[in-house]
C-alpha positions as CSV (number, residue, x, y, z in Angstrom):
1,M,128.5,144.7,42.1
2,F,129.7,142.8,44.5
3,G,128.0,139.5,46.2
4,L,128.5,137.7,49.7
5,I,127.1,134.2,50.1
6,G,127.6,133.2,53.9
7,K,126.9,130.4,56.6
8,M,125.7,131.1,59.7
9,R,125.6,128.9,62.6
10,C,123.1,129.4,65.3
11,V,123.1,128.4,69.1
12,P,120.7,125.6,69.0
13,G,117.0,126.0,69.0
14,Q,117.5,130.0,68.1
15,R,117.4,129.7,64.2
16,D,114.0,131.1,63.7
17,A,114.8,134.0,66.4
18,L,118.3,135.2,64.6
19,I,115.9,134.6,61.2
20,A,113.8,137.6,62.2
21,I,116.5,140.0,63.8
22,M,118.6,139.3,60.7
23,L,115.4,140.1,58.7
24,E,113.9,142.7,60.8
25,G,117.4,144.9,60.5
26,T,117.9,144.9,56.5
27,K,115.0,146.7,55.3
28,A,116.2,149.7,54.2
29,M,120.6,150.0,52.8
30,P,121.2,151.7,50.2
31,G,123.2,149.9,47.3
32,C,121.5,146.8,48.4
33,L,120.4,145.3,45.6
34,S,119.8,141.7,47.2
35,Y,119.6,140.6,50.4
36,V,118.0,137.1,51.4
37,V,118.4,134.6,54.5
38,A,117.9,131.0,54.4
39,K,117.7,128.3,56.2
40,D,120.0,125.4,55.3
41,P,117.2,122.0,55.1
42,A,120.3,119.9,56.2
43,E,121.6,121.5,59.3
44,E,119.0,122.5,62.0
45,D,120.9,125.3,63.3
46,A,122.3,126.9,60.2
47,I,121.1,129.6,58.1
48,W,123.0,131.5,54.7
49,I,122.9,134.7,53.6
50,T,123.1,135.8,50.1
51,E,123.3,139.7,49.4
52,V,123.7,141.3,46.5
53,W,125.2,145.0,46.4
54,A,125.7,147.8,44.3
55,S,129.7,147.9,45.3
56,E,131.7,146.6,48.3
57,A,131.8,150.3,49.6
58,D,127.9,150.1,49.8
59,H,128.2,147.1,51.7
60,V,131.3,148.4,53.8
61,A,128.8,151.7,54.9
62,S,125.5,149.4,55.5
63,L,127.1,148.1,58.5
64,Q,127.3,151.4,60.1
65,L,123.6,151.9,59.6
66,P,121.7,152.0,62.9
67,A,119.3,149.7,62.3
68,V,121.9,147.0,61.7
69,Q,123.9,148.1,64.3
70,D,120.4,147.4,66.3
71,A,120.2,143.3,64.3
72,I,124.1,142.8,65.3
73,A,123.8,143.2,68.8
74,K,120.6,141.4,69.2
75,G,122.0,138.9,67.2
76,R,125.2,138.7,68.6
77,P,124.4,136.4,71.5
78,L,121.9,133.9,69.2
79,I,125.2,133.5,66.4
80,A,127.0,130.0,67.3
81,G,129.6,130.4,64.4
82,F,130.0,130.8,61.2
83,G,130.8,128.6,58.2
84,E,131.4,129.0,54.8
85,R,131.8,132.7,52.9
86,Y,132.8,133.6,49.9
87,T,132.8,137.0,47.9
88,T,131.6,136.7,44.3
89,E,131.1,139.6,41.6
90,P,127.7,139.2,40.5
91,V,126.6,139.9,36.6
92,G,123.4,139.8,36.5
93,G,120.3,137.7,36.8
94,Y,116.5,137.8,37.3
95,G,115.6,140.4,40.2
96,L,119.2,142.4,39.3
């Protein structure tokens, strides 16, 4: 398995709009075992995205999906920057 955990900083006041876009574009991604978008409770304009994929190749392929490309195009103007980014190797757990 392949995992990613990343922090995204939103344009002030646009967090909920960006969350909606991120969730809209990620409903059918082959190889995606888990995709969670969460509000950062300590930073009003930040979100965390936690992903688990069957493989790194599945993640790379997902970036070419029309729905994902559309979400990227819609979301880009609402992104102020990126924070921490971690690659992980999930080994199991609830929901996997």
